[in-house]
C-alpha positions in Angstrom: 29.5 43.5 11.6 31.3 46.8 12.3 34.7 46.8 14.0 35.3 48.8 17.1 37.8 51.7 16.9 39.8 52.7 19.9 42.1 55.7 20.0 44.1 57.0 22.9 43.8 60.8 23.5 46.1 62.4 21.0 47.6 65.9 20.9 45.9 67.6 17.9 49.3 69.2 17.0 50.9 65.7 16.6 52.4 65.0 13.2 53.8 62.0 11.6 57.4 62.7 10.6 57.7 60.9 7.4 55.0 62.5 5.3 53.2 59.3 4.3 51.3 60.1 1.1 47.6 59.3 1.3 47.2 58.2 4.9 43.5 57.3 4.3 44.6 54.9 1.5 47.3 53.4 3.8 44.7 52.8 6.6 42.2 51.4 4.1 44.8 48.9 2.8 45.7 47.9 6.4 42.1 47.2 7.4 40.8 45.7 4.1 44.0 43.7 3.5 43.2 41.7 6.7 40.9 39.3 4.7 39.2 38.2 7.9 36.5 39.8 10.1 38.1 42.8 11.7 37.3 42.9 15.4 39.1 46.1 16.4 41.2 49.0 15.2 43.4 50.9 17.7 45.7 53.9 17.5 48.2 55.0 20.2 51.4 56.9 20.7 54.3 54.7 21.7 57.5 56.6 22.5 58.5 58.4 19.3 56.0 56.6 17.0 52.3 56.3 16.3 51.1 52.7 16.4 48.0 51.6 14.5 46.8 48.0 15.0 44.1 45.9 13.4 42.8 42.8 15.3 41.3 40.3 12.9 39.5 37.0 13.5 41.8 34.6 11.7 45.6 34.5 11.4 47.3 34.5 8.0 49.4 31.6 6.7 52.9 32.9 6.7 53.8 36.5 6.8 50.6 38.6 6.3 52.7 41.4 4.8 53.8 39.3 1.9 51.7 39.2 -1.3 48.7 37.0 -0.7 47.2 34.7 -3.3 43.5 34.6 -3.1 41.8 31.3 -3.8 39.8 31.1 -7.1 36.1 31.3 -6.3 36.7 33.6 -3.3 35.2 37.1 -3.4 38.4 38.6 -4.8 40.6 35.9 -6.5 44.1 36.7 -7.6 47.1 38.3 -6.0 46.5 40.8 -3.2 49.2 43.3 -2.7 47.5 45.6 -0.2 49.5 44.5 2.9 52.7 44.2 0.9 52.2 47.8 -0.3 51.5 48.9 3.3 54.9 47.3 4.3 56.7 49.0 1.5 55.2 52.4 2.2 55.7 52.2 6.0 59.2 50.9 5.9 60.0 53.5 3.2 59.5 56.3 5.6 61.4 54.7 8.5 58.4 52.9 10.1 57.9 49.3 11.0 55.2 46.6 10.4 54.5 43.4 12.3 52.0 40.8 13.2 51.3 39.0 16.5 49.2 35.8 16.7 46.5 35.9 19.4 44.3 33.2 20.8 41.4 34.2 18.6 43.2 35.5 15.6 45.9 38.0 14.8 46.9 41.6 15.3 48.5 43.5 12.4 50.3 46.7 13.3 52.2 49.5 11.8 54.4 52.1 13.5 55.1 55.5 11.9 57.7 57.9 13.3 56.5 61.2 14.8 57.6 64.5 13.3 
């Protein structure tokens, strides 16, 4: 099932101030690191930051931005570092990460400072 993507109208001249290398890779890791059905991806400007959020169908145990051990026999067993890498890269450029439990799952979000 495909996830819906919502994006507030954004100024085409808007730039992220921290020069995150490989933004497509960062977004891929945020979405694919969710390890649950992704219901929605949103992007919006909040004050002096761009916020990107992924709503997934099941909450993680513990902090989803910590390295996650995948159960043997699952599709990708072993240690998954995608969300931990997202945290390191976002915080390294002055941004923030977080998670918020929802009734039907969890929202993972990143905020990147505007340039």
